[in-house]
C-alpha positions as CSV (number, residue, x, y, z in Angstrom):
1,X,81.6,103.1,99.1
2,X,82.0,106.8,99.8
3,X,83.2,107.4,96.2
4,X,80.2,105.5,94.8
5,X,77.8,107.6,96.9
6,X,79.4,110.8,95.8
7,X,79.1,109.8,92.1
8,X,75.5,108.8,92.6
9,X,74.8,112.1,94.3
10,X,76.4,114.0,91.5
11,X,74.4,112.1,88.9
12,X,71.2,112.7,90.7
13,X,71.9,116.4,90.9
14,X,72.6,116.5,87.2
15,X,69.4,114.6,86.3
16,X,67.3,116.9,88.5
17,X,68.9,120.0,87.0
18,X,68.3,118.7,83.5
19,X,64.7,117.8,84.4
20,X,64.2,121.3,85.6
21,X,65.6,122.7,82.3
22,X,68.5,124.5,83.9
23,X,72.2,123.8,84.0
24,X,73.8,121.8,86.7
25,X,75.2,123.7,89.7
26,X,78.6,125.2,89.5
27,X,81.2,124.4,92.1
28,X,80.8,126.4,95.3
29,X,84.2,128.0,94.6
30,X,85.4,128.7,91.1
31,X,88.6,126.8,90.1
32,X,91.2,128.9,88.2
33,X,94.1,127.1,86.6
34,X,97.0,129.5,85.9
35,X,100.0,128.7,83.7
36,X,103.3,130.6,84.1
37,X,105.0,129.2,81.0
38,X,108.7,128.4,81.5
39,X,108.6,129.5,85.2
40,X,111.3,127.6,87.2
41,X,110.7,127.0,90.9
42,X,113.9,128.9,91.8
43,X,112.5,132.1,90.2
44,X,110.5,132.5,93.4
45,X,113.8,133.2,95.2
46,X,114.7,136.3,93.2
47,X,112.9,138.8,95.4
48,X,110.5,140.0,92.8
49,X,107.5,137.7,93.4
50,X,105.7,139.0,96.6
51,X,102.3,137.8,95.4
52,X,103.3,134.3,94.4
53,X,105.4,134.0,97.6
54,X,102.4,135.1,99.7
55,X,100.2,132.5,98.0
56,X,102.8,129.8,98.5
57,X,103.3,130.7,102.2
58,X,99.5,130.9,102.9
59,X,98.6,127.8,100.8
60,X,100.5,125.0,99.2
61,X,103.7,124.8,97.2
62,X,105.7,121.9,95.9
63,X,109.5,121.8,96.1
64,X,109.2,121.1,92.4
65,X,106.9,119.5,89.9
66,X,108.3,117.1,87.3
67,X,107.1,117.8,83.7
68,X,106.5,114.9,81.4
69,X,108.8,114.2,78.5
70,X,109.3,116.0,76.2
71,X,109.6,119.0,78.5
72,X,108.0,121.5,76.1
73,X,104.9,123.6,76.0
74,X,102.0,121.9,74.2
75,X,102.6,118.4,75.4
76,X,102.8,119.4,79.0
77,X,99.9,121.8,78.9
78,X,97.7,119.0,77.6
79,X,99.1,116.6,80.2
80,X,98.1,119.1,83.0
81,X,94.5,119.1,81.9
82,X,94.1,115.4,80.9
83,X,96.4,113.6,83.4
84,X,97.8,111.7,80.4
85,X,101.5,111.5,79.3
86,X,102.1,112.9,75.9
87,X,102.5,109.4,74.5
88,X,98.9,108.7,75.6
89,X,97.1,112.0,74.8
90,X,98.8,112.3,71.3
91,X,100.3,115.8,71.6
92,X,103.8,114.3,71.5
93,X,105.5,117.5,70.4
94,X,105.1,121.1,69.4
95,X,105.8,119.9,65.9
96,X,104.2,116.6,64.7
97,X,103.5,114.6,61.6
98,X,100.4,112.5,61.3
99,X,99.7,111.5,57.7
100,X,96.3,110.1,58.8
101,X,95.3,113.7,59.5
102,X,97.2,115.9,57.1
103,X,100.2,116.2,54.9
104,X,101.0,119.4,56.7
105,X,102.9,119.4,60.0
106,X,101.3,120.3,63.3
107,X,103.1,123.4,64.5
108,X,102.3,126.1,67.1
109,X,101.9,128.6,64.2
110,X,99.6,126.5,62.1
111,X,96.3,127.9,63.2
112,X,94.4,125.3,61.1
113,X,96.1,122.4,62.8
114,X,95.8,123.9,66.3
115,X,92.0,124.2,65.8
116,X,91.7,120.6,64.3
117,X,90.1,118.4,66.9
118,X,91.7,115.3,65.4
119,X,95.1,116.2,66.8
120,X,93.6,116.4,70.3
121,X,91.0,113.7,70.5
122,X,93.2,111.1,72.0
123,X,92.7,112.9,75.3
124,X,89.8,114.7,77.0
125,X,90.7,117.9,78.9
126,X,89.1,119.1,82.1
127,X,86.9,121.7,80.3
128,X,85.3,119.1,78.1
129,X,84.3,116.8,81.0
130,X,83.2,119.8,83.0
131,X,81.0,121.1,80.2
132,X,79.4,117.7,79.9
133,X,78.6,117.8,83.6
134,X,76.9,121.2,83.3
135,X,79.9,123.3,84.5
136,X,80.5,126.4,82.4
137,X,84.2,126.9,81.5
138,X,86.3,129.7,80.1
139,X,89.9,129.5,78.8
140,X,91.9,132.6,78.7
141,X,94.3,130.7,76.4
142,X,95.3,127.1,76.8
143,X,96.6,124.6,74.2
144,X,93.7,122.6,72.8
145,X,91.0,125.2,73.8
146,X,90.6,126.3,70.2
147,X,89.5,122.9,69.0
148,X,86.1,121.2,69.5
149,X,87.6,118.2,71.3
150,X,85.1,115.3,71.1
151,X,82.7,117.9,69.8
152,X,82.9,120.2,72.9
153,X,84.6,123.6,73.4
154,X,84.7,125.8,76.5
155,X,81.7,128.2,76.9
156,X,84.2,131.0,76.2
157,X,87.6,130.4,74.6
158,X,89.2,133.4,72.9
159,X,91.7,132.7,70.1
160,X,95.3,132.9,71.3
161,X,96.7,136.4,71.0
162,X,100.4,136.5,72.0
163,X,100.4,140.3,72.0
164,X,97.6,140.6,74.6
165,X,99.3,142.0,77.7
166,X,99.2,140.1,80.9
167,X,97.0,142.6,82.7
168,X,94.4,142.5,79.9
169,X,94.3,138.7,80.2
170,X,93.5,139.0,83.9
171,X,90.9,141.6,83.3
172,X,89.2,139.4,80.7
173,X,88.9,136.5,83.1
174,X,87.7,138.8,85.9
175,X,85.0,140.1,83.5
176,X,83.6,136.6,83.2
177,X,83.1,136.6,87.0
178,X,81.0,139.8,86.7
179,X,78.3,137.9,84.9
180,X,75.1,137.1,86.8
181,X,75.4,134.3,89.2
182,X,73.6,131.8,86.9
183,X,76.0,132.6,84.1
184,X,79.4,132.4,85.9
185,X,82.1,129.9,85.2
186,X,83.1,127.1,87.4
187,X,86.4,126.4,85.7
188,X,88.8,128.9,84.1
189,X,92.3,128.9,82.7
190,X,94.7,131.8,82.5
191,X,98.0,131.7,80.6
192,X,101.1,133.9,80.7
193,X,104.0,133.4,78.3
194,X,106.2,136.4,79.2
195,X,108.7,134.4,81.3
196,X,109.1,131.7,78.7
197,X,109.8,134.3,75.9
198,X,112.4,136.1,78.1
199,X,114.1,132.8,79.1
200,X,114.4,131.7,75.5
201,X,115.7,135.1,74.3
202,X,118.1,136.0,77.1
203,X,118.5,132.9,79.3
204,X,117.2,131.9,82.7
205,X,119.8,134.0,84.6
206,X,119.3,137.2,82.7
207,X,117.9,140.4,84.2
208,X,115.3,140.5,81.5
209,X,114.0,137.2,82.6
210,X,113.8,138.4,86.2
211,X,111.8,141.4,84.9
212,X,109.4,139.0,83.2
213,X,109.0,137.1,86.4
214,X,108.1,140.3,88.2
215,X,105.6,141.2,85.5
216,X,103.7,137.9,85.8
217,X,103.8,138.2,89.6
218,X,102.1,141.6,89.2
219,X,99.5,140.0,87.0
220,X,98.8,137.5,89.8
221,X,98.5,140.4,92.2
222,X,95.9,141.9,89.9
223,X,94.0,138.7,89.8
224,X,94.0,138.4,93.6
225,X,92.9,142.0,94.0
226,X,90.1,141.5,91.5
227,X,88.9,138.4,93.3
228,X,89.0,140.1,96.6
229,X,87.0,143.2,95.3
230,X,84.4,140.8,94.1
231,X,84.3,138.9,97.4
232,X,85.0,135.7,95.5
233,X,86.9,132.8,97.2
234,X,88.4,130.8,94.4
235,X,90.6,127.8,94.4
236,X,93.8,128.8,92.5
237,X,96.1,126.2,91.0
238,X,99.2,127.9,89.6
239,X,101.6,125.7,87.5
240,X,104.3,125.9,85.0
241,X,104.8,123.5,82.1
242,X,108.6,123.2,82.4
243,X,111.8,125.0,83.4
244,X,114.6,126.5,81.3
245,X,118.3,125.8,80.7
246,X,121.0,128.1,79.5
247,X,122.4,127.4,76.1
248,X,124.9,129.1,73.7
249,X,126.3,128.6,70.2
250,X,129.5,126.9,71.6
251,X,127.5,123.9,72.8
252,X,125.9,122.6,69.7
253,X,125.7,119.2,68.2
254,X,125.7,119.3,64.4
255,X,123.9,116.0,63.9
256,X,123.5,116.6,60.2
257,X,127.3,116.2,59.8
258,X,127.1,112.8,61.4
259,X,124.4,111.3,59.2
260,X,124.5,110.0,55.6
261,X,123.3,112.7,53.2
262,X,119.7,112.2,52.1
263,X,119.1,109.5,54.7
264,X,116.8,111.4,57.1
265,X,113.9,113.7,57.6
266,X,114.3,116.2,60.5
267,X,110.9,116.4,62.3
268,X,112.1,118.5,65.3
269,X,115.4,119.5,66.8
270,X,116.9,121.4,69.7
271,X,117.4,119.8,73.1
272,X,116.2,116.7,71.5
273,X,115.6,115.6,67.9
274,X,112.9,113.5,66.3
275,X,114.1,112.0,63.0
276,X,112.5,109.7,60.4
277,X,114.3,107.9,57.6
278,X,113.8,109.6,54.3
279,X,112.7,106.2,52.9
280,X,112.4,102.6,54.2
281,X,115.6,101.8,52.3
282,X,117.5,104.4,54.3
283,X,116.3,103.2,57.8
284,X,119.2,100.8,58.5
285,X,121.8,103.2,57.2
286,X,120.4,106.0,59.4
287,X,120.2,103.7,62.4
288,X,123.8,102.7,62.1
289,X,124.9,106.4,62.1
290,X,122.7,107.4,65.0
291,X,123.6,104.4,67.2
292,X,127.3,105.3,67.1
293,X,128.6,106.9,70.4
294,X,128.2,110.7,70.3
295,X,129.5,113.1,73.0
296,X,126.7,114.8,74.9
297,X,124.0,112.9,73.0
298,X,122.0,109.7,73.2
299,X,120.0,108.2,70.4
300,X,117.4,105.4,70.4
301,X,115.1,103.7,68.0
302,X,111.6,104.6,68.8
303,X,110.8,101.2,70.3
304,X,114.0,101.3,72.5
305,X,113.5,104.7,74.2
306,X,114.0,104.2,78.0
307,X,110.8,103.3,79.7
308,X,111.3,106.0,82.3
309,X,110.6,108.6,79.6
310,X,107.2,107.1,79.0
311,X,107.6,108.0,75.3
312,X,107.7,106.2,72.0
313,X,104.5,104.1,71.6
314,X,102.4,106.8,70.0
315,X,102.3,106.7,66.2
316,X,103.2,110.4,66.0
317,X,106.6,109.8,67.7
318,X,109.3,109.8,65.0
319,X,111.3,106.6,64.3
320,X,114.4,107.9,66.1
321,X,114.8,110.0,69.2
322,X,118.1,111.8,70.1
323,X,118.4,113.5,73.4
324,X,121.1,116.1,74.2
325,X,122.7,116.7,77.6
326,X,121.2,119.7,79.4
327,X,122.7,122.9,77.9
328,X,123.5,121.4,74.5
329,X,121.5,121.9,71.3
330,X,121.0,119.6,68.4
331,X,121.1,121.5,65.1
332,X,120.7,120.5,61.4
333,X,122.4,123.5,59.7
334,X,125.3,125.9,60.3
335,X,122.7,128.7,60.2
336,X,120.8,127.2,63.1
337,X,124.0,126.6,65.1
338,X,124.9,130.3,64.9
339,X,121.5,131.3,66.3
340,X,121.7,129.2,69.4
341,X,121.5,131.5,72.4
342,X,119.6,132.3,75.6
343,X,117.7,129.3,76.9
344,X,115.9,126.1,75.9
345,X,113.8,123.4,77.3
346,X,112.9,119.9,76.1
347,X,115.7,118.1,78.0
348,X,115.3,115.0,80.1
349,X,112.3,115.7,82.3
350,X,114.2,114.8,85.5
351,X,116.9,117.4,84.8
352,X,116.9,120.0,87.6
353,X,116.7,122.9,85.1
354,X,113.5,121.4,83.6
355,X,111.6,121.4,87.0
356,X,108.2,123.1,87.0
357,X,106.4,125.2,89.6
358,X,103.3,124.3,91.6
359,X,101.4,126.6,94.0
360,X,97.8,126.3,95.2
361,X,95.6,128.3,97.5
362,X,92.0,128.7,98.3
363,X,89.3,127.2,100.6
364,X,90.1,123.6,99.5
365,X,93.7,123.8,100.6
366,X,95.5,123.7,103.9
367,X,97.8,126.6,104.7
368,X,101.6,126.4,104.9
369,X,102.0,122.9,103.2
370,X,105.1,122.1,101.3
371,X,104.8,119.0,99.1
372,X,107.8,116.9,97.9
373,X,108.3,116.7,94.2
374,X,105.6,115.0,92.2
375,X,104.7,114.4,88.6
376,X,102.6,116.9,86.6
377,X,100.1,114.2,85.6
378,X,98.8,114.3,89.2
379,X,97.4,117.9,88.7
380,X,94.5,116.5,86.6
381,X,92.8,114.4,89.4
382,X,93.3,117.4,91.7
383,X,91.4,119.7,89.4
384,X,88.6,117.1,89.0
385,X,88.4,116.8,92.8
386,X,88.0,120.5,93.1
387,X,85.2,120.5,90.6
388,X,83.6,117.5,92.2
389,X,83.5,115.7,88.9
390,X,84.7,112.1,88.5
391,X,88.0,112.0,86.7
392,X,88.5,109.9,83.6
393,X,91.2,107.2,83.7
394,X,94.6,108.8,83.5
395,X,98.3,108.4,84.3
396,X,97.8,110.7,87.3
397,X,97.3,109.9,91.0
398,X,95.9,112.4,93.5
399,X,97.7,110.6,96.4
400,X,100.8,112.9,96.5
401,X,98.5,115.9,96.7
402,X,96.1,114.7,99.4
403,X,98.2,116.2,102.3
404,X,97.5,119.6,100.8
405,X,93.7,119.3,100.9
406,X,91.5,120.3,103.8
407,X,88.6,118.2,105.0
């Protein structure tokens, strides 16, 4: 009954605002969702994160947060803002094929595909629902924010610029909060990729990765100082999309040597591989080769992927999935094998090295709460609760996060 009354109150507020010719009220406290790409929970123990540790101690942190499979960037960022598993929201990989949309592959570097709403329309992210409820939103980078999903984009959404320094990203977001009160944003995102880049290049244990961890912590400090100087009490939700595992060229799985020549199409590879038969006639031959026992590797037909991975029903998932043991890399050429170094992610989402980070602080949260591990789909209903907007049906459940919320 309380939920129905809240929904009726929200609808009445929106109708009155529309009748008055003005936008609906923004949340009392702005909500800022921050992504620290590739940030493992144990990075907080390196002695270089005073700002994040202070937030965690004075607010809420999780022992760990489980990413969804596959434990890679685009699928998990879209999961965080939709509450849907990749199999349900359609961003099943960083690289995808969908002939119903285009003959070209979806890739992170394909600007045309990234901005094409058809890849994203199987889900509805927080900013779309918020905008439809009269809440202004701004995304300082987030996968999906460059597309008009269901015809809606954030009020402000700069095109991704990987060269923009972390400090400038923070300052851009803070500038949005300098607008007149009737033009400020209720929901914002902020994205840092420094730790992920360092982890890939040098590995999770490298000093360069620790330096990147320190850099993003300084950016968080800059954000906190900027909010304090503006006397703004925001609800901060700080997450990562996945962790990172060390790899090297001695732990490679040359899958191309195990398969009949000309029998397959390599859609994606690395910690896991998505493979299609080159033609319908090659499917059985390819299946027979993949289903053989392989050291450090498991392969399944799409329809036989273990249920615990919650993956394989979406049309964009390739016909076969092969998953390497953590630390091993699937390659399809000698050249690729020689380049394996540093770190990778994409392994089984329950692997400890794939664990993600969760920290939250602000007026909505109790101080000093440590949550047990939970699934990243649960972040979405939390964000909607903070915005006081009814969540759409999703795979998430706010229950594991309720102990963190104040009255």
